[in-house]
PyMOL Python script that loads the backbone (N, CA, C, O; Angstrom):
from pymol import cmd

cmd.read_pdbstr("""\
ATOM      1  N   MET A   1       0.823  -1.196   0.000  1.00  0.00           N
ATOM      2  CA  MET A   1       0.000   0.000   0.000  1.00  0.00           C
ATOM      3  C   MET A   1       0.870   1.265   0.000  1.00  0.00           C
ATOM      4  O   MET A   1       0.818   2.043  -0.952  1.00  0.00           O
ATOM      5  N   LEU A   2       1.674   1.481   1.062  1.00  0.00           N
ATOM      6  CA  LEU A   2       2.506   2.674   1.146  1.00  0.00           C
ATOM      7  C   LEU A   2       3.976   2.286   1.112  1.00  0.00           C
ATOM      8  O   LEU A   2       4.372   1.271   1.683  1.00  0.00           O
ATOM      9  N   ASP A   3       4.766   3.087   0.452  1.00  0.00           N
ATOM     10  CA  ASP A   3       6.194   2.845   0.333  1.00  0.00           C
ATOM     11  C   ASP A   3       6.889   3.270   1.617  1.00  0.00           C
ATOM     12  O   ASP A   3       7.037   4.462   1.886  1.00  0.00           O
ATOM     13  N   GLN A   4       7.313   2.299   2.401  1.00  0.00           N
ATOM     14  CA  GLN A   4       7.944   2.599   3.690  1.00  0.00           C
ATOM     15  C   GLN A   4       9.322   3.245   3.526  1.00  0.00           C
ATOM     16  O   GLN A   4       9.846   3.811   4.484  1.00  0.00           O
ATOM     17  N   SER A   5       9.915   3.171   2.339  1.00  0.00           N
ATOM     18  CA  SER A   5      11.223   3.774   2.128  1.00  0.00           C
ATOM     19  C   SER A   5      11.110   5.200   1.584  1.00  0.00           C
ATOM     20  O   SER A   5      12.112   5.786   1.174  1.00  0.00           O
ATOM     21  N   LEU A   6       9.925   5.747   1.578  1.00  0.00           N
ATOM     22  CA  LEU A   6       9.696   7.082   1.034  1.00  0.00           C
ATOM     23  C   LEU A   6      10.583   8.113   1.723  1.00  0.00           C
ATOM     24  O   LEU A   6      10.651   8.180   2.950  1.00  0.00           O
ATOM     25  N   GLN A   7      11.254   8.905   0.914  1.00  0.00           N
ATOM     26  CA  GLN A   7      12.021  10.029   1.426  1.00  0.00           C
ATOM     27  C   GLN A   7      11.263  11.284   1.042  1.00  0.00           C
ATOM     28  O   GLN A   7      10.897  11.471  -0.118  1.00  0.00           O
ATOM     29  N   PHE A   8      11.033  12.134   2.016  1.00  0.00           N
ATOM     30  CA  PHE A   8      10.300  13.347   1.720  1.00  0.00           C
ATOM     31  C   PHE A   8      11.203  14.425   1.148  1.00  0.00           C
ATOM     32  O   PHE A   8      10.716  15.351   0.500  1.00  0.00           O
ATOM     33  N   LEU A   9      12.496  14.327   1.372  1.00  0.00           N
ATOM     34  CA  LEU A   9      13.455  15.249   0.775  1.00  0.00           C
ATOM     35  C   LEU A   9      14.766  14.491   0.610  1.00  0.00           C
ATOM     36  O   LEU A   9      15.396  14.105   1.594  1.00  0.00           O
ATOM     37  N   THR A  10      15.168  14.285  -0.621  1.00  0.00           N
ATOM     38  CA  THR A  10      16.403  13.543  -0.871  1.00  0.00           C
ATOM     39  C   THR A  10      17.612  14.445  -0.623  1.00  0.00           C
ATOM     40  O   THR A  10      17.487  15.670  -0.619  1.00  0.00           O
ATOM     41  N   PRO A  11      18.767  13.844  -0.420  1.00  0.00           N
ATOM     42  CA  PRO A  11      19.984  14.651  -0.258  1.00  0.00           C
ATOM     43  C   PRO A  11      20.231  15.551  -1.478  1.00  0.00           C
ATOM     44  O   PRO A  11      20.694  16.684  -1.338  1.00  0.00           O
ATOM     45  N   GLU A  12      19.918  15.036  -2.668  1.00  0.00           N
ATOM     46  CA  GLU A  12      20.111  15.836  -3.887  1.00  0.00           C
ATOM     47  C   GLU A  12      19.182  17.059  -3.901  1.00  0.00           C
ATOM     48  O   GLU A  12      19.595  18.160  -4.266  1.00  0.00           O
ATOM     49  N   GLU A  13      17.933  16.848  -3.502  1.00  0.00           N
ATOM     50  CA  GLU A  13      16.990  17.970  -3.453  1.00  0.00           C
ATOM     51  C   GLU A  13      17.420  18.985  -2.398  1.00  0.00           C
ATOM     52  O   GLU A  13      17.339  20.193  -2.620  1.00  0.00           O
ATOM     53  N   SER A  14      17.868  18.497  -1.274  1.00  0.00           N
ATOM     54  CA  SER A  14      18.336  19.396  -0.219  1.00  0.00           C
ATOM     55  C   SER A  14      19.541  20.209  -0.698  1.00  0.00           C
ATOM     56  O   SER A  14      19.651  21.398  -0.398  1.00  0.00           O
ATOM     57  N   ALA A  15      20.443  19.563  -1.443  1.00  0.00           N
ATOM     58  CA  ALA A  15      21.608  20.275  -1.978  1.00  0.00           C
ATOM     59  C   ALA A  15      21.185  21.355  -2.967  1.00  0.00           C
ATOM     60  O   ALA A  15      21.768  22.439  -2.999  1.00  0.00           O
ATOM     61  N   GLU A  16      20.168  21.055  -3.774  1.00  0.00           N
ATOM     62  CA  GLU A  16      19.656  22.062  -4.711  1.00  0.00           C
ATOM     63  C   GLU A  16      19.102  23.272  -3.963  1.00  0.00           C
ATOM     64  O   GLU A  16      19.320  24.416  -4.363  1.00  0.00           O
ATOM     65  N   VAL A  17      18.387  23.006  -2.882  1.00  0.00           N
ATOM     66  CA  VAL A  17      17.847  24.106  -2.074  1.00  0.00           C
ATOM     67  C   VAL A  17      18.996  24.898  -1.464  1.00  0.00           C
ATOM     68  O   VAL A  17      18.954  26.128  -1.436  1.00  0.00           O
ATOM     69  N   ASP A  18      20.019  24.204  -0.977  1.00  0.00           N
ATOM     70  CA  ASP A  18      21.177  24.883  -0.381  1.00  0.00           C
ATOM     71  C   ASP A  18      21.861  25.829  -1.369  1.00  0.00           C
ATOM     72  O   ASP A  18      22.367  26.882  -0.981  1.00  0.00           O
ATOM     73  N   LYS A  19      21.873  25.445  -2.643  1.00  0.00           N
ATOM     74  CA  LYS A  19      22.525  26.273  -3.666  1.00  0.00           C
ATOM     75  C   LYS A  19      21.700  27.505  -4.044  1.00  0.00           C
ATOM     76  O   LYS A  19      22.230  28.459  -4.613  1.00  0.00           O
ATOM     77  N   ALA A  20      20.430  27.484  -3.734  1.00  0.00           N
ATOM     78  CA  ALA A  20      19.549  28.585  -4.121  1.00  0.00           C
ATOM     79  C   ALA A  20      19.914  29.865  -3.376  1.00  0.00           C
ATOM     80  O   ALA A  20      20.378  29.828  -2.236  1.00  0.00           O
ATOM     81  N   LEU A  21      19.699  30.973  -4.029  1.00  0.00           N
ATOM     82  CA  LEU A  21      19.976  32.272  -3.417  1.00  0.00           C
ATOM     83  C   LEU A  21      18.767  32.703  -2.585  1.00  0.00           C
ATOM     84  O   LEU A  21      18.022  33.615  -2.944  1.00  0.00           O
ATOM     85  N   LEU A  22      18.611  32.006  -1.462  1.00  0.00           N
ATOM     86  CA  LEU A  22      17.481  32.240  -0.567  1.00  0.00           C
ATOM     87  C   LEU A  22      17.974  32.424   0.852  1.00  0.00           C
ATOM     88  O   LEU A  22      19.056  31.962   1.211  1.00  0.00           O
ATOM     89  N   SER A  23      17.173  33.103   1.653  1.00  0.00           N
ATOM     90  CA  SER A  23      17.492  33.233   3.074  1.00  0.00           C
ATOM     91  C   SER A  23      17.224  31.888   3.758  1.00  0.00           C
ATOM     92  O   SER A  23      16.591  31.008   3.174  1.00  0.00           O
ATOM     93  N   SER A  24      17.697  31.733   4.974  1.00  0.00           N
ATOM     94  CA  SER A  24      17.455  30.493   5.721  1.00  0.00           C
ATOM     95  C   SER A  24      15.962  30.195   5.882  1.00  0.00           C
ATOM     96  O   SER A  24      15.551  29.055   5.667  1.00  0.00           O
ATOM     97  N   PRO A  25      15.131  31.186   6.255  1.00  0.00           N
ATOM     98  CA  PRO A  25      13.694  30.894   6.352  1.00  0.00           C
ATOM     99  C   PRO A  25      13.087  30.489   5.006  1.00  0.00           C
ATOM    100  O   PRO A  25      12.200  29.636   4.957  1.00  0.00           O
ATOM    101  N   GLU A  26      13.560  31.094   3.919  1.00  0.00           N
ATOM    102  CA  GLU A  26      13.057  30.733   2.587  1.00  0.00           C
ATOM    103  C   GLU A  26      13.484  29.322   2.200  1.00  0.00           C
ATOM    104  O   GLU A  26      12.719  28.587   1.576  1.00  0.00           O
ATOM    105  N   LYS A  27      14.700  28.949   2.568  1.00  0.00           N
ATOM    106  CA  LYS A  27      15.162  27.582   2.295  1.00  0.00           C
ATOM    107  C   LYS A  27      14.337  26.569   3.085  1.00  0.00           C
ATOM    108  O   LYS A  27      13.971  25.513   2.568  1.00  0.00           O
ATOM    109  N   PHE A  28      14.050  26.900   4.337  1.00  0.00           N
ATOM    110  CA  PHE A  28      13.215  26.016   5.154  1.00  0.00           C
ATOM    111  C   PHE A  28      11.846  25.833   4.500  1.00  0.00           C
ATOM    112  O   PHE A  28      11.357  24.709   4.382  1.00  0.00           O
ATOM    113  N   LEU A  29      11.236  26.927   4.080  1.00  0.00           N
ATOM    114  CA  LEU A  29       9.920  26.854   3.451  1.00  0.00           C
ATOM    115  C   LEU A  29       9.975  26.074   2.142  1.00  0.00           C
ATOM    116  O   LEU A  29       9.037  25.346   1.816  1.00  0.00           O
ATOM    117  N   THR A  30      11.054  26.217   1.396  1.00  0.00           N
ATOM    118  CA  THR A  30      11.214  25.468   0.154  1.00  0.00           C
ATOM    119  C   THR A  30      11.293  23.977   0.436  1.00  0.00           C
ATOM    120  O   THR A  30      10.631  23.181  -0.231  1.00  0.00           O
ATOM    121  N   ARG A  31      12.102  23.590   1.426  1.00  0.00           N
ATOM    122  CA  ARG A  31      12.198  22.172   1.796  1.00  0.00           C
ATOM    123  C   ARG A  31      10.844  21.639   2.262  1.00  0.00           C
ATOM    124  O   ARG A  31      10.442  20.535   1.896  1.00  0.00           O
ATOM    125  N   LEU A  32      10.160  22.420   3.057  1.00  0.00           N
ATOM    126  CA  LEU A  32       8.838  22.019   3.555  1.00  0.00           C
ATOM    127  C   LEU A  32       7.861  21.838   2.398  1.00  0.00           C
ATOM    128  O   LEU A  32       7.075  20.891   2.396  1.00  0.00           O
ATOM    129  N   THR A  33       7.903  22.723   1.429  1.00  0.00           N
ATOM    130  CA  THR A  33       6.996  22.654   0.286  1.00  0.00           C
ATOM    131  C   THR A  33       7.279  21.424  -0.575  1.00  0.00           C
ATOM    132  O   THR A  33       6.349  20.749  -1.013  1.00  0.00           O
ATOM    133  N   ILE A  34       8.538  21.134  -0.815  1.00  0.00           N
ATOM    134  CA  ILE A  34       8.897  19.942  -1.591  1.00  0.00           C
ATOM    135  C   ILE A  34       8.409  18.689  -0.870  1.00  0.00           C
ATOM    136  O   ILE A  34       7.806  17.807  -1.481  1.00  0.00           O
ATOM    137  N   SER A  35       8.669  18.620   0.421  1.00  0.00           N
ATOM    138  CA  SER A  35       8.233  17.467   1.213  1.00  0.00           C
ATOM    139  C   SER A  35       6.716  17.354   1.238  1.00  0.00           C
ATOM    140  O   SER A  35       6.173  16.254   1.137  1.00  0.00           O
ATOM    141  N   THR A  36       6.039  18.469   1.370  1.00  0.00           N
ATOM    142  CA  THR A  36       4.576  18.474   1.398  1.00  0.00           C
ATOM    143  C   THR A  36       3.996  17.990   0.076  1.00  0.00           C
ATOM    144  O   THR A  36       3.021  17.239   0.059  1.00  0.00           O
ATOM    145  N   ALA A  37       4.592  18.416  -1.026  1.00  0.00           N
ATOM    146  CA  ALA A  37       4.114  17.971  -2.342  1.00  0.00           C
ATOM    147  C   ALA A  37       4.189  16.452  -2.449  1.00  0.00           C
ATOM    148  O   ALA A  37       3.263  15.813  -2.948  1.00  0.00           O
ATOM    149  N   LYS A  38       5.292  15.879  -1.982  1.00  0.00           N
ATOM    150  CA  LYS A  38       5.434  14.423  -2.020  1.00  0.00           C
ATOM    151  C   LYS A  38       4.412  13.741  -1.117  1.00  0.00           C
ATOM    152  O   LYS A  38       3.823  12.727  -1.494  1.00  0.00           O
ATOM    153  N   LEU A  39       4.202  14.292   0.066  1.00  0.00           N
ATOM    154  CA  LEU A  39       3.240  13.703   0.992  1.00  0.00           C
ATOM    155  C   LEU A  39       1.824  13.803   0.444  1.00  0.00           C
ATOM    156  O   LEU A  39       1.043  12.863   0.589  1.00  0.00           O
ATOM    157  N   LEU A  40       1.481  14.918  -0.178  1.00  0.00           N
ATOM    158  CA  LEU A  40       0.149  15.052  -0.771  1.00  0.00           C
ATOM    159  C   LEU A  40      -0.059  14.052  -1.904  1.00  0.00           C
ATOM    160  O   LEU A  40      -1.155  13.515  -2.061  1.00  0.00           O
ATOM    161  N   LYS A  41       0.980  13.799  -2.692  1.00  0.00           N
ATOM    162  CA  LYS A  41       0.875  12.782  -3.747  1.00  0.00           C
ATOM    163  C   LYS A  41       0.599  11.414  -3.132  1.00  0.00           C
ATOM    164  O   LYS A  41      -0.234  10.657  -3.631  1.00  0.00           O
ATOM    165  N   LEU A  42       1.299  11.105  -2.049  1.00  0.00           N
ATOM    166  CA  LEU A  42       1.102   9.830  -1.370  1.00  0.00           C
ATOM    167  C   LEU A  42      -0.325   9.724  -0.823  1.00  0.00           C
ATOM    168  O   LEU A  42      -0.977   8.690  -0.977  1.00  0.00           O
ATOM    169  N   ILE A  43      -0.804  10.790  -0.188  1.00  0.00           N
ATOM    170  CA  ILE A  43      -2.166  10.794   0.362  1.00  0.00           C
ATOM    171  C   ILE A  43      -3.180  10.642  -0.763  1.00  0.00           C
ATOM    172  O   ILE A  43      -4.151   9.899  -0.626  1.00  0.00           O
ATOM    173  N   ALA A  44      -2.965  11.334  -1.864  1.00  0.00           N
ATOM    174  CA  ALA A  44      -3.878  11.228  -3.010  1.00  0.00           C
ATOM    175  C   ALA A  44      -3.934   9.790  -3.522  1.00  0.00           C
ATOM    176  O   ALA A  44      -5.012   9.267  -3.804  1.00  0.00           O
ATOM    177  N   THR A  45      -2.787   9.165  -3.637  1.00  0.00           N
ATOM    178  CA  THR A  45      -2.740   7.774  -4.087  1.00  0.00           C
ATOM    179  C   THR A  45      -3.426   6.854  -3.093  1.00  0.00           C
ATOM    180  O   THR A  45      -4.211   5.988  -3.481  1.00  0.00           O
ATOM    181  N   ASP A  46      -3.133   7.039  -1.811  1.00  0.00           N
ATOM    182  CA  ASP A  46      -3.689   6.179  -0.769  1.00  0.00           C
ATOM    183  C   ASP A  46      -5.206   6.316  -0.653  1.00  0.00           C
ATOM    184  O   ASP A  46      -5.894   5.354  -0.311  1.00  0.00           O
ATOM    185  N   THR A  47      -5.724   7.504  -0.937  1.00  0.00           N
ATOM    186  CA  THR A  47      -7.172   7.727  -0.838  1.00  0.00           C
ATOM    187  C   THR A  47      -7.868   7.604  -2.186  1.00  0.00           C
ATOM    188  O   THR A  47      -9.082   7.785  -2.285  1.00  0.00           O
ATOM    189  N   ASP A  48      -7.098   7.297  -3.218  1.00  0.00           N
ATOM    190  CA  ASP A  48      -7.634   7.176  -4.573  1.00  0.00           C
ATOM    191  C   ASP A  48      -8.401   8.445  -4.982  1.00  0.00           C
ATOM    192  O   ASP A  48      -9.510   8.393  -5.513  1.00  0.00           O
ATOM    193  N   THR A  49      -7.759   9.572  -4.708  1.00  0.00           N
ATOM    194  CA  THR A  49      -8.345  10.880  -4.995  1.00  0.00           C
ATOM    195  C   THR A  49      -7.318  11.705  -5.762  1.00  0.00           C
ATOM    196  O   THR A  49      -6.156  11.756  -5.361  1.00  0.00           O
ATOM    197  N   PRO A  50      -7.714  12.348  -6.850  1.00  0.00           N
ATOM    198  CA  PRO A  50      -6.761  13.246  -7.520  1.00  0.00           C
ATOM    199  C   PRO A  50      -6.260  14.306  -6.531  1.00  0.00           C
ATOM    200  O   PRO A  50      -7.035  14.836  -5.735  1.00  0.00           O
ATOM    201  N   ILE A  51      -4.992  14.601  -6.587  1.00  0.00           N
ATOM    202  CA  ILE A  51      -4.388  15.516  -5.612  1.00  0.00           C
ATOM    203  C   ILE A  51      -5.123  16.850  -5.551  1.00  0.00           C
ATOM    204  O   ILE A  51      -5.262  17.436  -4.477  1.00  0.00           O
ATOM    205  N   GLU A  52      -5.591  17.327  -6.694  1.00  0.00           N
ATOM    206  CA  GLU A  52      -6.278  18.627  -6.706  1.00  0.00           C
ATOM    207  C   GLU A  52      -7.659  18.559  -6.049  1.00  0.00           C
ATOM    208  O   GLU A  52      -8.260  19.595  -5.762  1.00  0.00           O
ATOM    209  N   ASN A  53      -8.162  17.349  -5.812  1.00  0.00           N
ATOM    210  CA  ASN A  53      -9.476  17.192  -5.173  1.00  0.00           C
ATOM    211  C   ASN A  53      -9.388  16.824  -3.699  1.00  0.00           C
ATOM    212  O   ASN A  53     -10.418  16.665  -3.043  1.00  0.00           O
ATOM    213  N   LEU A  54      -8.183  16.685  -3.170  1.00  0.00           N
ATOM    214  CA  LEU A  54      -8.052  16.373  -1.749  1.00  0.00           C
ATOM    215  C   LEU A  54      -8.668  17.486  -0.914  1.00  0.00           C
ATOM    216  O   LEU A  54      -8.518  18.669  -1.218  1.00  0.00           O
ATOM    217  N   THR A  55      -9.359  17.086   0.140  1.00  0.00           N
ATOM    218  CA  THR A  55      -9.959  18.062   1.047  1.00  0.00           C
ATOM    219  C   THR A  55      -9.194  18.059   2.372  1.00  0.00           C
ATOM    220  O   THR A  55      -8.427  17.140   2.663  1.00  0.00           O
ATOM    221  N   ALA A  56      -9.417  19.090   3.153  1.00  0.00           N
ATOM    222  CA  ALA A  56      -8.801  19.155   4.482  1.00  0.00           C
ATOM    223  C   ALA A  56      -9.236  17.963   5.329  1.00  0.00           C
ATOM    224  O   ALA A  56      -8.447  17.436   6.114  1.00  0.00           O
ATOM    225  N   VAL A  57     -10.480  17.540   5.174  1.00  0.00           N
ATOM    226  CA  VAL A  57     -10.996  16.389   5.928  1.00  0.00           C
ATOM    227  C   VAL A  57     -10.231  15.125   5.540  1.00  0.00           C
ATOM    228  O   VAL A  57      -9.815  14.367   6.417  1.00  0.00           O
ATOM    229  N   GLN A  58     -10.038  14.885   4.238  1.00  0.00           N
ATOM    230  CA  GLN A  58      -9.312  13.690   3.797  1.00  0.00           C
ATOM    231  C   GLN A  58      -7.871  13.697   4.291  1.00  0.00           C
ATOM    232  O   GLN A  58      -7.353  12.664   4.715  1.00  0.00           O
ATOM    233  N   ILE A  59      -7.230  14.846   4.239  1.00  0.00           N
ATOM    234  CA  ILE A  59      -5.847  14.946   4.694  1.00  0.00           C
ATOM    235  C   ILE A  59      -5.774  14.689   6.195  1.00  0.00           C
ATOM    236  O   ILE A  59      -4.893  13.965   6.659  1.00  0.00           O
ATOM    237  N   THR A  60      -6.686  15.273   6.948  1.00  0.00           N
ATOM    238  CA  THR A  60      -6.717  15.067   8.396  1.00  0.00           C
ATOM    239  C   THR A  60      -6.971  13.609   8.728  1.00  0.00           C
ATOM    240  O   THR A  60      -6.323  13.051   9.614  1.00  0.00           O
ATOM    241  N   GLN A  61      -7.909  12.986   8.026  1.00  0.00           N
ATOM    242  CA  GLN A  61      -8.209  11.573   8.267  1.00  0.00           C
ATOM    243  C   GLN A  61      -6.999  10.695   7.948  1.00  0.00           C
ATOM    244  O   GLN A  61      -6.744   9.714   8.647  1.00  0.00           O
ATOM    245  N   TRP A  62      -6.261  11.037   6.910  1.00  0.00           N
ATOM    246  CA  TRP A  62      -5.066  10.274   6.575  1.00  0.00           C
ATOM    247  C   TRP A  62      -4.048  10.369   7.708  1.00  0.00           C
ATOM    248  O   TRP A  62      -3.451   9.362   8.091  1.00  0.00           O
ATOM    249  N   PHE A  63      -3.846  11.570   8.245  1.00  0.00           N
ATOM    250  CA  PHE A  63      -2.915  11.744   9.360  1.00  0.00           C
ATOM    251  C   PHE A  63      -3.385  10.960  10.587  1.00  0.00           C
ATOM    252  O   PHE A  63      -2.578  10.352  11.289  1.00  0.00           O
ATOM    253  N   GLU A  64      -4.693  10.979  10.838  1.00  0.00           N
ATOM    254  CA  GLU A  64      -5.234  10.208  11.960  1.00  0.00           C
ATOM    255  C   GLU A  64      -4.971   8.716  11.783  1.00  0.00           C
ATOM    256  O   GLU A  64      -4.592   8.029  12.731  1.00  0.00           O
ATOM    257  N   LYS A  65      -5.172   8.222  10.569  1.00  0.00           N
ATOM    258  CA  LYS A  65      -4.940   6.804  10.263  1.00  0.00           C
ATOM    259  C   LYS A  65      -3.469   6.456  10.474  1.00  0.00           C
ATOM    260  O   LYS A  65      -3.153   5.424  11.067  1.00  0.00           O
ATOM    261  N   ASP A  66      -2.575   7.306   9.994  1.00  0.00           N
ATOM    262  CA  ASP A  66      -1.147   7.058  10.144  1.00  0.00           C
ATOM    263  C   ASP A  66      -0.736   7.079  11.618  1.00  0.00           C
ATOM    264  O   ASP A  66       0.063   6.251  12.055  1.00  0.00           O
ATOM    265  N   ALA A  67      -1.284   8.025  12.378  1.00  0.00           N
ATOM    266  CA  ALA A  67      -0.980   8.112  13.809  1.00  0.00           C
ATOM    267  C   ALA A  67      -1.497   6.873  14.545  1.00  0.00           C
ATOM    268  O   ALA A  67      -0.837   6.362  15.450  1.00  0.00           O
ATOM    269  N   LYS A  68      -2.676   6.399  14.153  1.00  0.00           N
ATOM    270  CA  LYS A  68      -3.246   5.202  14.776  1.00  0.00           C
ATOM    271  C   LYS A  68      -2.354   3.987  14.512  1.00  0.00           C
ATOM    272  O   LYS A  68      -2.099   3.191  15.416  1.00  0.00           O
ATOM    273  N   LEU A  69      -1.880   3.848  13.266  1.00  0.00           N
ATOM    274  CA  LEU A  69      -0.953   2.764  12.944  1.00  0.00           C
ATOM    275  C   LEU A  69       0.282   2.821  13.839  1.00  0.00           C
ATOM    276  O   LEU A  69       0.735   1.801  14.358  1.00  0.00           O
ATOM    277  N   LYS A  70       0.819   4.025  14.011  1.00  0.00           N
ATOM    278  CA  LYS A  70       2.011   4.207  14.837  1.00  0.00           C
ATOM    279  C   LYS A  70       1.739   3.791  16.278  1.00  0.00           C
ATOM    280  O   LYS A  70       2.551   3.101  16.894  1.00  0.00           O
ATOM    281  N   ARG A  71       0.591   4.213  16.816  1.00  0.00           N
ATOM    282  CA  ARG A  71       0.244   3.879  18.209  1.00  0.00           C
ATOM    283  C   ARG A  71       0.021   2.382  18.390  1.00  0.00           C
ATOM    284  O   ARG A  71       0.488   1.797  19.367  1.00  0.00           O
ATOM    285  N   GLU A  72      -0.688   1.765  17.454  1.00  0.00           N
ATOM    286  CA  GLU A  72      -1.093   0.377  17.609  1.00  0.00           C
ATOM    287  C   GLU A  72      -0.046  -0.637  17.158  1.00  0.00           C
ATOM    288  O   GLU A  72       0.050  -1.726  17.724  1.00  0.00           O
ATOM    289  N   GLN A  73       0.739  -0.283  16.140  1.00  0.00           N
ATOM    290  CA  GLN A  73       1.662  -1.259  15.560  1.00  0.00           C
ATOM    291  C   GLN A  73       3.124  -0.836  15.632  1.00  0.00           C
ATOM    292  O   GLN A  73       4.012  -1.598  15.248  1.00  0.00           O
ATOM    293  N   GLY A  74       3.374   0.358  16.113  1.00  0.00           N
ATOM    294  CA  GLY A  74       4.748   0.841  16.208  1.00  0.00           C
ATOM    295  C   GLY A  74       5.110   1.765  15.062  1.00  0.00           C
ATOM    296  O   GLY A  74       4.434   1.809  14.035  1.00  0.00           O
ATOM    297  N   VAL A  75       6.175   2.489  15.259  1.00  0.00           N
ATOM    298  CA  VAL A  75       6.582   3.524  14.311  1.00  0.00           C
ATOM    299  C   VAL A  75       6.874   2.964  12.924  1.00  0.00           C
ATOM    300  O   VAL A  75       6.673   3.660  11.929  1.00  0.00           O
ATOM    301  N   ASN A  76       7.340   1.735  12.838  1.00  0.00           N
ATOM    302  CA  ASN A  76       7.675   1.167  11.523  1.00  0.00           C
ATOM    303  C   ASN A  76       6.443   0.873  10.680  1.00  0.00           C
ATOM    304  O   ASN A  76       6.564   0.684   9.470  1.00  0.00           O
ATOM    305  N   ALA A  77       5.264   0.831  11.285  1.00  0.00           N
ATOM    306  CA  ALA A  77       4.025   0.592  10.536  1.00  0.00           C
ATOM    307  C   ALA A  77       3.477   1.871   9.921  1.00  0.00           C
ATOM    308  O   ALA A  77       2.623   1.821   9.036  1.00  0.00           O
ATOM    309  N   SER A  78       3.960   3.007  10.381  1.00  0.00           N
ATOM    310  CA  SER A  78       3.446   4.295   9.908  1.00  0.00           C
ATOM    311  C   SER A  78       4.326   4.867   8.807  1.00  0.00           C
ATOM    312  O   SER A  78       5.465   4.442   8.614  1.00  0.00           O
ATOM    313  N   VAL A  79       3.776   5.834   8.094  1.00  0.00           N
ATOM    314  CA  VAL A  79       4.543   6.523   7.051  1.00  0.00           C
ATOM    315  C   VAL A  79       5.425   7.594   7.677  1.00  0.00           C
ATOM    316  O   VAL A  79       6.608   7.704   7.356  1.00  0.00           O
ATOM    317  N   LEU A  80       4.844   8.373   8.564  1.00  0.00           N
ATOM    318  CA  LEU A  80       5.572   9.463   9.213  1.00  0.00           C
ATOM    319  C   LEU A  80       6.294   8.916  10.428  1.00  0.00           C
ATOM    320  O   LEU A  80       5.666   8.376  11.338  1.00  0.00           O
ATOM    321  N   LYS A  81       7.588   9.050  10.446  1.00  0.00           N
ATOM    322  CA  LYS A  81       8.423   8.399  11.461  1.00  0.00           C
ATOM    323  C   LYS A  81       8.816   9.295  12.626  1.00  0.00           C
ATOM    324  O   LYS A  81       9.583   8.871  13.489  1.00  0.00           O
ATOM    325  N   TRP A  82       8.318  10.507  12.671  1.00  0.00           N
ATOM    326  CA  TRP A  82       8.741  11.402  13.743  1.00  0.00           C
ATOM    327  C   TRP A  82       8.050  11.064  15.052  1.00  0.00           C
ATOM    328  O   TRP A  82       7.026  10.381  15.081  1.00  0.00           O
ATOM    329  N   ASP A  83       8.629  11.553  16.118  1.00  0.00           N
ATOM    330  CA  ASP A  83       8.062  11.425  17.455  1.00  0.00           C
ATOM    331  C   ASP A  83       7.473  12.790  17.789  1.00  0.00           C
ATOM    332  O   ASP A  83       8.210  13.713  18.136  1.00  0.00           O
ATOM    333  N   ALA A  84       6.177  12.925  17.690  1.00  0.00           N
ATOM    334  CA  ALA A  84       5.511  14.224  17.868  1.00  0.00           C
ATOM    335  C   ALA A  84       5.782  14.818  19.242  1.00  0.00           C
ATOM    336  O   ALA A  84       5.816  16.040  19.385  1.00  0.00           O
ATOM    337  N   GLU A  85       5.975  13.983  20.249  1.00  0.00           N
ATOM    338  CA  GLU A  85       6.228  14.502  21.590  1.00  0.00           C
ATOM    339  C   GLU A  85       7.516  15.293  21.656  1.00  0.00           C
ATOM    340  O   GLU A  85       7.633  16.210  22.469  1.00  0.00           O
ATOM    341  N   ASN A  86       8.492  14.960  20.817  1.00  0.00           N
ATOM    342  CA  ASN A  86       9.767  15.670  20.819  1.00  0.00           C
ATOM    343  C   ASN A  86       9.731  16.933  19.967  1.00  0.00           C
ATOM    344  O   ASN A  86      10.710  17.678  19.942  1.00  0.00           O
ATOM    345  N   LEU A  87       8.626  17.192  19.268  1.00  0.00           N
ATOM    346  CA  LEU A  87       8.513  18.390  18.447  1.00  0.00           C
ATOM    347  C   LEU A  87       7.976  19.577  19.235  1.00  0.00           C
ATOM    348  O   LEU A  87       8.080  20.720  18.789  1.00  0.00           O
ATOM    349  N   GLU A  88       7.409  19.312  20.391  1.00  0.00           N
ATOM    350  CA  GLU A  88       6.772  20.389  21.170  1.00  0.00           C
ATOM    351  C   GLU A  88       7.772  21.182  21.947  1.00  0.00           C
ATOM    352  O   GLU A  88       7.402  22.121  22.652  1.00  0.00           O
TER     353      GLU A  88
END
""", "prot")
cmd.dss("prot")
cmd.show_as("cartoon", "prot")
cmd.util.cbc("prot")
cmd.orient("prot")
């Protein structure tokens, strides 16, 4: 169903952003946007919905499903591998 080896930002993409004539906040936003585009493509595929038709509800439900997998089956069962408690 989901590619567990998915990289949201490859080293090559990160290097391209580093080369750009952007401020640090702009580089951060660029990396975030690239990663978000990839995640939205994955969500669109997983929900069998064209990316342009994704709704906030579908995106939220996808995140809830992924979080539930992480809680019930461990971090390796989820797509997003971060520990949300350490982000606060």
